[in-house]
Structure formats: C-alpha cells, structure tokens
C-alpha positions in Angstrom: -18.2 16.5 -18.1 -14.6 17.8 -17.7 -14.3 21.6 -18.0 -11.0 22.7 -19.4 -8.8 24.8 -17.1 -5.9 27.0 -18.2 -2.5 26.9 -16.4 -2.7 28.8 -13.2 -6.5 28.9 -13.1 -8.1 27.7 -9.8 -8.8 24.0 -10.2 -6.1 23.5 -12.9 -4.1 21.0 -10.8 -7.2 18.7 -10.3 -8.0 19.1 -14.0 -4.4 18.2 -15.0 -4.4 15.1 -12.8 -7.7 13.9 -14.3 -6.5 14.5 -17.9 -3.2 12.7 -17.2 -4.9 9.6 -15.7 -7.3 9.3 -18.6 -4.5 9.9 -21.0 -2.3 7.2 -19.5 -5.0 4.6 -19.4 -6.1 5.5 -23.0 -2.6 5.0 -24.3 -2.2 1.8 -22.3 -5.5 0.4 -23.6 -4.7 1.4 -27.2 -1.3 -0.4 -27.0 -2.9 -3.5 -25.5 -5.7 -3.4 -28.1 -3.2 -3.1 -31.0 -1.1 -6.0 -29.6 -4.2 -8.3 -29.2 -5.4 -7.3 -32.7 -2.0 -8.2 -34.1 -2.1 -11.6 -32.4 -5.6 -12.3 -33.7 -4.8 -11.4 -37.2 -1.5 -13.3 -37.2 -2.6 -16.7 -35.8 -1.6 -15.8 -32.3 2.0 -15.2 -33.4 3.7 -12.3 -31.6 6.2 -11.6 -34.4 4.3 -9.1 -36.4 4.2 -5.3 -37.1 1.3 -4.8 -34.6 3.6 -5.9 -31.8 6.1 -3.2 -32.8 3.3 -0.6 -33.0 2.0 -1.5 -29.6 5.6 -1.3 -28.1 6.0 2.1 -29.7 2.7 3.2 -28.2 4.1 2.7 -24.8 6.5 5.6 -25.3 3.8 8.3 -25.1 2.3 6.5 -22.2 5.7 6.6 -20.4 5.8 10.4 -20.9 2.2 10.8 -19.6 3.0 8.6 -16.6 6.1 10.7 -15.8 4.1 13.9 -15.7 1.5 12.1 -13.6 4.1 11.1 -11.1 5.3 14.7 -10.9 1.9 16.2 -10.5 0.0 13.6 -8.4 1.5 14.1 -4.9 0.6 17.9 -4.9 -2.6 19.1 -3.3 -4.9 21.8 -4.6 -5.3 25.0 -2.7 -8.4 25.2 -0.5 -11.2 27.6 -1.1 -10.4 29.5 2.1 -6.8 30.0 1.1 -7.9 31.1 -2.4 -10.4 33.7 -0.9 -7.7 34.9 1.5 -5.2 35.5 -1.4 -7.9 37.2 -3.6 -8.6 39.5 -0.7 -5.0 40.7 -0.8 -4.9 41.4 -4.6 -5.0 44.9 -6.2 -6.2 45.6 -9.8 -3.5 44.5 -12.3 -2.2 41.7 -10.0 -2.0 38.3 -11.8 -2.3 35.1 -9.7 -1.5 31.5 -10.6 -3.0 28.9 -8.4 -1.4 25.5 -7.8 1.5 25.9 -10.1 3.9 22.9 -10.4 7.3 23.6 -11.8 10.2 21.2 -12.7 13.9 21.9 -12.6 16.9 19.7 -13.0 16.9 19.1 -9.2 13.3 18.4 -8.4 9.6 19.3 -9.0 8.3 22.3 -7.1 4.8 23.2 -6.1 3.3 26.4 -4.7 -0.3 27.0 -3.5 -0.3 30.4 -5.3 2.1 32.8 -7.0 1.2 36.4 -7.6 2.9 38.8 -10.0 2.4 42.3 -8.7 4.2 45.3 -9.9 7.8 44.1 -10.3 7.5 41.5 -7.5 6.9 37.8 -7.5 5.1 36.8 -4.3 4.5 33.1 -3.6 2.6 31.2 -1.0 3.0 27.6 0.0 2.2 25.3 2.9 5.2 23.1 2.1 8.2 22.7 4.3 10.5 25.7 4.7 13.6 24.1 3.2 11.7 23.1 0.0 10.3 26.7 -0.1 13.9 28.1 0.1 15.0 26.0 -2.8 11.9 27.1 -4.8 12.7 30.7 -4.0 16.3 30.2 -5.1 15.0 28.6 -8.3 12.9 31.7 -9.2 15.7 34.1 -8.3 18.1 32.2 -10.5 15.7 32.0 -13.4 15.0 35.7 -13.2 18.8 36.4 -13.1 19.4 34.1 -16.1 16.7 35.8 -18.1 17.9 39.2 -17.0 14.5 40.1 -15.5 14.5 42.8 -12.8 12.0 41.2 -10.3 11.9 40.8 -6.5 11.1 37.3 -5.4 9.5 36.5 -2.1 8.1 33.2 -1.1 6.5 32.4 2.3 4.7 29.6 4.2 3.0 32.0 6.6 -0.3 33.8 5.8 0.8 36.5 8.1 4.0 37.2 6.3 2.1 37.0 3.0 -0.4 39.6 4.2 2.4 41.9 5.4 4.2 41.6 2.1 1.1 42.7 0.2 0.6 45.6 2.6 4.2 46.8 2.0 3.4 47.5 -1.7 3.0 51.2 -2.6 -0.6 52.2 -3.5 0.3 53.5 -6.9 3.3 51.7 -8.2 4.3 53.0 -11.7 6.5 50.7 -13.6 9.1 51.9 -16.0 9.1 50.7 -19.5 11.9 48.2 -18.6 10.1 47.0 -15.5 6.9 46.5 -17.6 8.9 44.5 -20.2 10.4 42.4 -17.4 7.0 41.8 -15.9 5.7 40.5 -19.2 8.8 38.3 -19.4 8.2 36.9 -15.9 4.6 36.2 -16.8 5.6 34.4 -19.9 8.3 32.4 -18.0 5.7 31.3 -15.3 3.1 30.4 -17.9 5.5 28.2 -19.8 7.2 26.7 -16.8 4.0 25.4 -15.2 3.6 21.7 -15.9 
C-alpha cells in the first residue's frame, strides 16, 4: 500500500515518482480502452466520438508524463544525510527533503532545504554550477516577492555544518521577518513539484 507523503516530507520524491508512473499508465490504458470500445461499438470504424474522447484523454497523460520527466532523474536523500541534517536543526527550523523546483530555465533539485530564522539554507550533492544557478533562483524569487531572507546553498556537509553553527542561539525575529519567513515557507511549499 502506498502511504501518502506531503511536499517536503522525507520520501516524498519516491512517492511522487510512483504516483506519476501509475497515473501515466492509468490515463494511457483508459485512452486505449475508450478507443477500442469505440471501435467495437462502431463495427471497427475509427470515425466515431470515442476516438475523439481517447485522443482528448492523451492530453492529461502528456501533462503527467512531463512531470515524470522532470522528477524522475532526481535521487532521494539517503538516510545518513537525513540524520546528519536533523542533527543540525534547532526547534522552529523547518526542513523540506528532496524538493524539485521548476523555473523557465530548468528544473532544480536539492537534497534538503531548511528555513531557519530568516535564512534559507540548502544542501545538495549536485554539481557546483547547477547549485549556483539554484541559489540565484532563490535569491531572485525572494527579491521579486520582497522577502528579506538570506539564501545559502552548499554541496559540502562541512560548509553546511559551519553555516548552522553560525546561527545565533536565540534569534528573535521582528514582525516583518516573521511575515517574510511565512512568505518564504509558502513560496517553497507551492514551488515544489
């Protein structure tokens, strides 16, 4: 049985891939079934309303296939990496595992992204040039949404650990920073594929 996972929850990427695969084949089988039913009901003539319905059924299948192509190449974070990140968290930190984002340029994947205080701290094992583009995307999105947040993405567990240690023990957010934090959380939740 497939257990539903929410966006950002550990295992969501694997869940999403499974749902998309079953969704694609479900839509494909339904379209083929409608087409064959139309042929059988109309003396094996393809010119009927069922043919049109089966062709229209391919459109949602194309959407599901597109999402599957975006999500499929990305790997899930390992249990060791998850435990490492959870060891760095403080109360109030919110972590999103295996988020996949899309922009006009390309899809982006991180192993984890943490919203702590008024910072966005991301970790990924992908190539540095891709990580730089992803960091630029987050900075641009925060600027466009007028959200006051510091964005830091790294591919090094040592740099990640150092960044978490640099946080002040008792960071008190102003009312504006709290509102911006809520805006960043909403942006991340809605941007995850």
